[in-house]
C-alpha positions, -999 to +999 in steps of 0.1 A: +852-568-065+833-596-082+795-599-074+778-626-059+745-618-070+729-645-093+710-631-120+671-641-123+644-642-148+614-624-138+581-638-146+551-617-149+515-633-154+483-614-160+452-636-158+418-622-166+388-644-156+349-635-158+319-657-163+290-638-181+257-655-194+270-685-181+302-684-205+336-683-187+362-658-204+398-665-192+429-651-205+464-653-196+495-634-208+530-645-196+559-622-199+595-629-190+623-606-183+659-621-182+688-607-164+671-591-132+696-584-105+681-558-086+649-557-069+631-532-046+597-541-025+582-518+001+550-508+016+547-471+025+520-448+040+512-415+027+508-386+049+473-377+059+482-341+056+484-344+015+519-341+013+534-357-020+552-388-013+581-397-035+577-435-040+605-439-066+636-419-078+654-424-113+684-406-124+711-408-152+741-417-132+747-439-101+720-432-076+718-433-039+701-458-019+666-465-028+669-452-064+673-462-099+695-454-129+672-444-158+664-475-184+674-502-156+638-507-143+622-534-162+591-537-143+572-513-119+541-523-100+524-501-079+494-512-059+469-493-033+465-517-002+437-494+013+401-509+013+383-477+009+408-445-001+424-437-033+461-430-042+468-401-065+499-412-086+521-386-098+546-395-125+569-367-135+599-366-161+619-336-169+595-319-189+563-341-184+537-349-157+508-372-156+485-382-125+468-416-122+436-426-098+442-455-081+409-467-061+412-490-032+429-521-043+439-510-078+473-517-091+493-500-122+521-515-138+549-499-157+571-520-180+597-496-186+606-462-172+593-441-200+565-417-203+549-391-224+523-364-212+505-341-236+481-311-231+462-320-261+449-349-277+470-350-308+491-380-313+518-361-334+554-366-326+557-387-292+587-379-276+592-404-244+612-391-218+629-411-189+606-412-156+623-388-129+601-397-101+567-415-090+550-401-060+517-406-042+491-387-022+465-402-001+430-391-007+395-400+009+373-421-013+353-388-024+387-374-036+377-341-014+403-348+014+435-363+024+438-398+039+469-419+050+469-446+027+493-477+023+508-481-009+532-511-019+555-511-049+579-537-064+605-528-087+627-554-110+656-539-125+688-547-143+718-529-127+746-527-148 
C-alpha cells in the first residue's frame, strides 16, 4: 500500500518578551523538524477522584491507536488549560519516574522521548531511557485535593 500522507516540517517558535525598567527584552528561538508525518492533538479531562490518567503511551514496536513507537515522537507539548487548578504530570520509563507540577495555564515541552530520573543530586553517568507513559492527575490550586482539569497535548512524530 502506498501512502498518500504528505510529509511536513514542524515549525516551533518560542518567544519571550518583558519590559523591565523601561527596557524591552525580547528573545525568539525557531526550531524546525523535517519529516513529520504523524500528529496527535487532544484535550482530555482528568478525573476529579485523583485517578491517574494516561495521556500518552510509547512502545518499542508497532503501537495500537493513540500510541507511539519509541524514538518517533520529535515534539510533545502538554498544557494545563485550567484557570485555577494544577496538574501533576507523571513521566514514567521502565526504571525511572519523574513528576512535574503544571500550574494553571502552564506548558511543558519535550523535544524527544527520553528521560532520566535520579534519587540523588549526582550527575555521574546519565542513562536516558525511552518514556513509556505520560500521565496526569488534576489537583486543586493548593495541591491538597483532587480536581477535574482539562489538559491539552500535541505530538508531532516521524512514523516509519
